[in-house]
N, C-alpha and C positions, 0 to 999 in steps of 0.2 A: 031848165039850165045848169049846166055845168058850172060850179063856182071855180074862180082864178085862185091859183095860191098867192099867198100874202108875201110881198116882197120884203117884209121886215121880219127877221128869224126872231122867236118868241122864246124864252128861257123861262122854264117852269121849275120851280122847287119844291117839291113835295106838293104838285098839284096847284100851285098858286103861281102866277103872275100879275105883280101890280107894283105900286110905287114904293112898297117896303122891300129893301135890301135884305134876301134872305141866302145871298150867296155861301156864306160862311157855313151855312148847313148842307151847301150842296158838295163839299169837298168829299172825295172819296176817301173812305175807311179801308186802310189797310190790314187785312187778314193773314196772321202768321198761320203759315202751313206747317204741319209737322212734318219731319224727314221720316223718308219710307222706312227707315230703320225702325221707328218707333210704331211702326203699322203693328195693331195687333189683329192677328188672325181670328176668324171667327172660331167661337168656342160653342161646344154643345149646351154648356149652362150658362153661357154669357159671362163678360166682364165689367164688372162696374168701374165707372171711372174711378173711384177710390184706388181701385187695383194698378191703375196706369204708372202710379209713382213706384209701385212696389217690383215691377217687372224689370228685369235686367237682362242685357244679352253679353254673352260670354264670348271672348275675342281671344283664341290661341296666341299666347305669346310666344315667341322662338327663345328656347332655354339660352340660357349664358353658355358661351363654348368654355369647356375644362382648362382650367389655367395649369393642371398640374401634369398635363401631356406634353406640354413643349418641355416642361423642367424636366423630364424623366429622358427623354430624347437624348440631349447632351451627356449624361451619366452613361448610356449605354452605349455610346459613340465613343466614350472615352475607355470604356471598357473592352470594346473592341479593338480600339486602337494599341491599347497596352497588351493586347493578347496576340496580335500581329506583330508586335514588336518582341516580344517574346518568344514568338515562333520564328522569326527571324533571326534572334541572337543565338536560338538553339541549331538551327541550321547551319549558320556560320562558325558555330564553336561547337563542333559534334564532341570534338577531343574533351574539351572542357566540361561538357555538360555531361560525358559519360564518366570521367574521373569525378564528379561531384556526386552523380548517383551512386558509383561505388563506395566514396566515401560517406554516405549518408547511411546505406544499407550498413556498413560496417560500424558506425558509430551507434546505429540502432540496435545491432545485435550485442555490443559492448554492454548497452543502457539497459537491455532487457536482460543479459547475464549478470549484471551487476550483484542483484539480490542474492542469487544461489553463491558467487564467490565469496559474497560477504558472509553467507551464512557458514560456508564450508570453513572459512577461515575462523570465524567464532568459535565453531564446535572445536576445531584442532585446539585452539588457544585455550580455551575451557578445558581439554580434557586435559593438557600441560599442565595448566593451573592447578588442577583437580589432583593430578600425579604428583606435582611438588609438595602441594600441601598435605597429601598423606603422608609422604616421607617425613615433613617437617614434625608433621602430628605424631608418629611413630616417634620421633627423637625427642620428641618434647616429654611425650607421656613415659619412654621407658629411661629408667635411671639404672645405668648399668654400674655393679658394684662387685665386689669381691674377686676380683680378677686372678686365676689360677692359671699359670703354663703347664701344658700337658705334654709330654714326651714329642709326638709327632707334628709338633709346629701347630697347633690348635689351641685355643684357650675356652675356658669356661667362666662363665659371668651369672650374675642374678639379678634380677630387676627388683624394683620395690616392692613387688608381689609375690618375691622368691620364686617366680617361673626362671629355668633354666635357659641359657643362651651359648651356643657355641658359636665362636668366632674364629676366622682364619684370613689370610690373606691369600687372593689368588688374581688370576689377570685381570687385566683393566677393562672393565666394563662401564657403561653408563650406569650412575647412578638412580637407582630406583628400587620400587619394593619388585621383586622379580616372581614372588609367589605369596597369594594370599588364600588361606583356608575360607575366609568370610566370601570372597567371589569366586572361588574356585577358578582363577586367573592365574596365569604365569607360567613359569618353568616347571613342568611335571617332576621333574628331577629333585626339585626341592621340596615335594611335598610330605617326604617321609624320612626318617633317618632309619637305614636298614645294618641290622647289625649282622657279623656272619653266620650266626646259628638261625637265621630269618625271621627273627623279631625285627617288627616295623613299628614305630611310633610317629604321629602326625606332628608336624609344625603347625604354629599359629600362621607365621609368615616368615621370608626370608627377604632381608633388604642387603642392599650394596650401598656403602657410603665410600668416601672419600677415595673414589677410582679403585676399587678392588677389594675393600674391607667389607666380607660377607659376616651378617650376623642371623643366626637361625633361632627363631623365637620359641619356647615352648609353653605349653600350659602349666602354671603351677601345680596342678593336679598329676603331671607326670615327670615332675623334675627327681623326685627318689627313683623312679623307674628307669628312666634315662641314665642318672647316675650310676646305679647299681649295675646295669648292662654295661657301661664303661669300664666299670671295675673289673667285669668277670669275663666279657668277651676279648675276640682276638683283635677285630678291625670292626669298621663299619663305613657307610658309603652315604653322602650327601651331596645333593646338586650337582653328580657327575664327579665329584672327588672321593678318594679314598684314603682312610686314615688308617694308622696302627695302632694297636692299644697295648702294644709291649710297654711295661712299667707305669701303666695308668695307675694302678693301686697304690702304687708308694705315692705318685704325685697327689692320689687323692685324699689320702691318711696324713697328706702335711697340712690340711687345712680342717679345722675341726668343723666347720660348718659342712662341707664336703664330706667328710668322713663320717657324720653322723648318718646322711644320706646313703652313702655306700654300703653301710653296715648294718 
């Protein structure tokens, strides 16, 4: 015979059904499921439970946008705007821009040439100063004494070393040393005193002072030779001027110092 089903449902707890209430033991236990992202893939060598905590997964993060780029854009925009404004101004003021360009070129040329102009000016100024200093030096060193007037409007003098000096007044020219034996520069006609018999005696230098006063200076070694020639010759030429020696012997004998040189 087949048994009939029970009309009263029975609740079993851990296989027990009786007068003791074991319903607390029958509450379902919730099991926490791990997320799929923590799933450990199978490994050839296996992974222990201790390694679960060490596993980590890297999720790329979007890099922050650069904050410099927006800052540069306004600067470039301002620069472009300025360039456009300048370009428009130049187009609208072509004459003014052309004049400004010419002025800039002219100013650049002047600035570039200033060192050369200054150098040339300095050299010329130094040359003039040296020439003036040389004249002053000659005047300071030379002490003229024993003035003796000769017949044809020239004079004889002696310096502190008894060097002979022939002096005359002539055309007005610039005061300067017009001939120097040391530099061999100047008026070549002042290089020697030449007598009518052809004798020539070199000068040390010839200086012009007081707007036309010539002073031809000779070496003390030649003083006696020049004085004897002045006493015995008929004429001489010096710096392009010619002088007669008529009556020179008498004039020389009037002064004891020159008379000793002449005889």
